[in-house]
Chimera marker file (.cmm) of the C-alpha trace (Angstrom):
<marker_set name="trace">
<marker id="1" x="0.000" y="0.000" z="0.000" r="1" g="1" b="0" radius="0.5"/>
<marker id="2" x="1.068" y="3.550" z="-0.642" r="1" g="1" b="0" radius="0.5"/>
<marker id="3" x="-0.497" y="6.008" z="1.768" r="1" g="1" b="0" radius="0.5"/>
<marker id="4" x="-0.379" y="9.740" z="2.252" r="1" g="1" b="0" radius="0.5"/>
<marker id="5" x="-0.850" y="11.049" z="5.773" r="1" g="1" b="0" radius="0.5"/>
<marker id="6" x="-2.154" y="14.603" z="6.070" r="1" g="1" b="0" radius="0.5"/>
<marker id="7" x="-1.150" y="17.191" z="8.639" r="1" g="1" b="0" radius="0.5"/>
<marker id="8" x="-4.055" y="16.200" z="10.907" r="1" g="1" b="0" radius="0.5"/>
<marker id="9" x="-2.822" y="12.583" z="11.012" r="1" g="1" b="0" radius="0.5"/>
<marker id="10" x="-5.542" y="11.143" z="8.794" r="1" g="1" b="0" radius="0.5"/>
<marker id="11" x="-4.901" y="9.125" z="5.644" r="1" g="1" b="0" radius="0.5"/>
<marker id="12" x="-5.702" y="11.466" z="2.768" r="1" g="1" b="0" radius="0.5"/>
<marker id="13" x="-4.848" y="9.073" z="-0.084" r="1" g="1" b="0" radius="0.5"/>
<marker id="14" x="-4.192" y="5.364" z="-0.471" r="1" g="1" b="0" radius="0.5"/>
<marker id="15" x="-3.543" y="2.975" z="-3.315" r="1" g="1" b="0" radius="0.5"/>
<marker id="16" x="-2.586" y="-0.641" z="-3.768" r="1" g="1" b="0" radius="0.5"/>
<marker id="17" x="0.923" y="-0.850" z="-5.198" r="1" g="1" b="0" radius="0.5"/>
<marker id="18" x="1.113" y="-4.633" z="-5.461" r="1" g="1" b="0" radius="0.5"/>
<marker id="19" x="-1.070" y="-7.532" z="-4.366" r="1" g="1" b="0" radius="0.5"/>
<marker id="20" x="-0.767" y="-11.288" z="-4.280" r="1" g="1" b="0" radius="0.5"/>
<marker id="21" x="-3.192" y="-12.587" z="-5.355" r="1" g="1" b="0" radius="0.5"/>
<marker id="22" x="-4.069" y="-9.545" z="-7.475" r="1" g="1" b="0" radius="0.5"/>
<marker id="23" x="-7.291" y="-7.627" z="-6.707" r="1" g="1" b="0" radius="0.5"/>
<marker id="24" x="-8.610" y="-10.125" z="-4.133" r="1" g="1" b="0" radius="0.5"/>
<marker id="25" x="-8.240" y="-7.965" z="-0.995" r="1" g="1" b="0" radius="0.5"/>
<marker id="26" x="-7.753" y="-4.503" z="-2.548" r="1" g="1" b="0" radius="0.5"/>
<marker id="27" x="-11.098" y="-3.047" z="-1.474" r="1" g="1" b="0" radius="0.5"/>
<marker id="28" x="-10.793" y="-4.335" z="2.095" r="1" g="1" b="0" radius="0.5"/>
<marker id="29" x="-7.193" y="-3.162" z="2.429" r="1" g="1" b="0" radius="0.5"/>
<marker id="30" x="-8.043" y="0.332" z="1.176" r="1" g="1" b="0" radius="0.5"/>
<marker id="31" x="-11.007" y="0.594" z="3.537" r="1" g="1" b="0" radius="0.5"/>
<marker id="32" x="-8.865" y="-0.458" z="6.507" r="1" g="1" b="0" radius="0.5"/>
<marker id="33" x="-5.998" y="1.905" z="5.684" r="1" g="1" b="0" radius="0.5"/>
<marker id="34" x="-8.325" y="4.884" z="5.274" r="1" g="1" b="0" radius="0.5"/>
<marker id="35" x="-9.417" y="4.407" z="8.906" r="1" g="1" b="0" radius="0.5"/>
<marker id="36" x="-5.849" y="4.599" z="10.249" r="1" g="1" b="0" radius="0.5"/>
<marker id="37" x="-4.956" y="7.616" z="12.403" r="1" g="1" b="0" radius="0.5"/>
<marker id="38" x="-1.503" y="9.012" z="13.092" r="1" g="1" b="0" radius="0.5"/>
<marker id="39" x="-0.183" y="11.829" z="15.263" r="1" g="1" b="0" radius="0.5"/>
<marker id="40" x="-0.501" y="15.263" z="13.611" r="1" g="1" b="0" radius="0.5"/>
<marker id="41" x="2.546" y="16.273" z="11.535" r="1" g="1" b="0" radius="0.5"/>
<marker id="42" x="3.922" y="19.484" z="10.021" r="1" g="1" b="0" radius="0.5"/>
<marker id="43" x="3.638" y="18.440" z="6.366" r="1" g="1" b="0" radius="0.5"/>
<marker id="44" x="1.920" y="15.612" z="4.470" r="1" g="1" b="0" radius="0.5"/>
<marker id="45" x="3.990" y="12.420" z="4.104" r="1" g="1" b="0" radius="0.5"/>
<marker id="46" x="3.664" y="9.642" z="1.543" r="1" g="1" b="0" radius="0.5"/>
<marker id="47" x="4.984" y="6.209" z="2.467" r="1" g="1" b="0" radius="0.5"/>
<marker id="48" x="4.495" y="2.563" z="1.628" r="1" g="1" b="0" radius="0.5"/>
<marker id="49" x="3.422" y="-0.191" z="4.004" r="1" g="1" b="0" radius="0.5"/>
<marker id="50" x="2.944" y="-3.912" z="3.538" r="1" g="1" b="0" radius="0.5"/>
<marker id="51" x="-0.267" y="-5.467" z="4.817" r="1" g="1" b="0" radius="0.5"/>
<marker id="52" x="-0.445" y="-9.237" z="5.217" r="1" g="1" b="0" radius="0.5"/>
<marker id="53" x="-3.825" y="-10.949" z="5.362" r="1" g="1" b="0" radius="0.5"/>
<marker id="54" x="-3.892" y="-14.306" z="7.068" r="1" g="1" b="0" radius="0.5"/>
<marker id="55" x="-7.376" y="-15.754" z="6.619" r="1" g="1" b="0" radius="0.5"/>
<marker id="56" x="-8.410" y="-17.898" z="9.553" r="1" g="1" b="0" radius="0.5"/>
<marker id="57" x="-5.358" y="-16.823" z="11.530" r="1" g="1" b="0" radius="0.5"/>
<link id1="1" id2="2" r="1" g="1" b="0" radius="0.2"/>
<link id1="2" id2="3" r="1" g="1" b="0" radius="0.2"/>
<link id1="3" id2="4" r="1" g="1" b="0" radius="0.2"/>
<link id1="4" id2="5" r="1" g="1" b="0" radius="0.2"/>
<link id1="5" id2="6" r="1" g="1" b="0" radius="0.2"/>
<link id1="6" id2="7" r="1" g="1" b="0" radius="0.2"/>
<link id1="7" id2="8" r="1" g="1" b="0" radius="0.2"/>
<link id1="8" id2="9" r="1" g="1" b="0" radius="0.2"/>
<link id1="9" id2="10" r="1" g="1" b="0" radius="0.2"/>
<link id1="10" id2="11" r="1" g="1" b="0" radius="0.2"/>
<link id1="11" id2="12" r="1" g="1" b="0" radius="0.2"/>
<link id1="12" id2="13" r="1" g="1" b="0" radius="0.2"/>
<link id1="13" id2="14" r="1" g="1" b="0" radius="0.2"/>
<link id1="14" id2="15" r="1" g="1" b="0" radius="0.2"/>
<link id1="15" id2="16" r="1" g="1" b="0" radius="0.2"/>
<link id1="16" id2="17" r="1" g="1" b="0" radius="0.2"/>
<link id1="17" id2="18" r="1" g="1" b="0" radius="0.2"/>
<link id1="18" id2="19" r="1" g="1" b="0" radius="0.2"/>
<link id1="19" id2="20" r="1" g="1" b="0" radius="0.2"/>
<link id1="20" id2="21" r="1" g="1" b="0" radius="0.2"/>
<link id1="21" id2="22" r="1" g="1" b="0" radius="0.2"/>
<link id1="22" id2="23" r="1" g="1" b="0" radius="0.2"/>
<link id1="23" id2="24" r="1" g="1" b="0" radius="0.2"/>
<link id1="24" id2="25" r="1" g="1" b="0" radius="0.2"/>
<link id1="25" id2="26" r="1" g="1" b="0" radius="0.2"/>
<link id1="26" id2="27" r="1" g="1" b="0" radius="0.2"/>
<link id1="27" id2="28" r="1" g="1" b="0" radius="0.2"/>
<link id1="28" id2="29" r="1" g="1" b="0" radius="0.2"/>
<link id1="29" id2="30" r="1" g="1" b="0" radius="0.2"/>
<link id1="30" id2="31" r="1" g="1" b="0" radius="0.2"/>
<link id1="31" id2="32" r="1" g="1" b="0" radius="0.2"/>
<link id1="32" id2="33" r="1" g="1" b="0" radius="0.2"/>
<link id1="33" id2="34" r="1" g="1" b="0" radius="0.2"/>
<link id1="34" id2="35" r="1" g="1" b="0" radius="0.2"/>
<link id1="35" id2="36" r="1" g="1" b="0" radius="0.2"/>
<link id1="36" id2="37" r="1" g="1" b="0" radius="0.2"/>
<link id1="37" id2="38" r="1" g="1" b="0" radius="0.2"/>
<link id1="38" id2="39" r="1" g="1" b="0" radius="0.2"/>
<link id1="39" id2="40" r="1" g="1" b="0" radius="0.2"/>
<link id1="40" id2="41" r="1" g="1" b="0" radius="0.2"/>
<link id1="41" id2="42" r="1" g="1" b="0" radius="0.2"/>
<link id1="42" id2="43" r="1" g="1" b="0" radius="0.2"/>
<link id1="43" id2="44" r="1" g="1" b="0" radius="0.2"/>
<link id1="44" id2="45" r="1" g="1" b="0" radius="0.2"/>
<link id1="45" id2="46" r="1" g="1" b="0" radius="0.2"/>
<link id1="46" id2="47" r="1" g="1" b="0" radius="0.2"/>
<link id1="47" id2="48" r="1" g="1" b="0" radius="0.2"/>
<link id1="48" id2="49" r="1" g="1" b="0" radius="0.2"/>
<link id1="49" id2="50" r="1" g="1" b="0" radius="0.2"/>
<link id1="50" id2="51" r="1" g="1" b="0" radius="0.2"/>
<link id1="51" id2="52" r="1" g="1" b="0" radius="0.2"/>
<link id1="52" id2="53" r="1" g="1" b="0" radius="0.2"/>
<link id1="53" id2="54" r="1" g="1" b="0" radius="0.2"/>
<link id1="54" id2="55" r="1" g="1" b="0" radius="0.2"/>
<link id1="55" id2="56" r="1" g="1" b="0" radius="0.2"/>
<link id1="56" id2="57" r="1" g="1" b="0" radius="0.2"/>
</marker_set>
């Protein structure tokens, strides 16, 4: 996932960079990431994070 965190600590943009298997969990991953909250910052930051889904785990 590539995410941009705004100055208020909310995720202002998110996109799937790579997925395996492709397009299976994209919608769920985007919805989860958009709910993330971070501490407020001075300027927006874009970063990438890996999310692993482990069904049944």
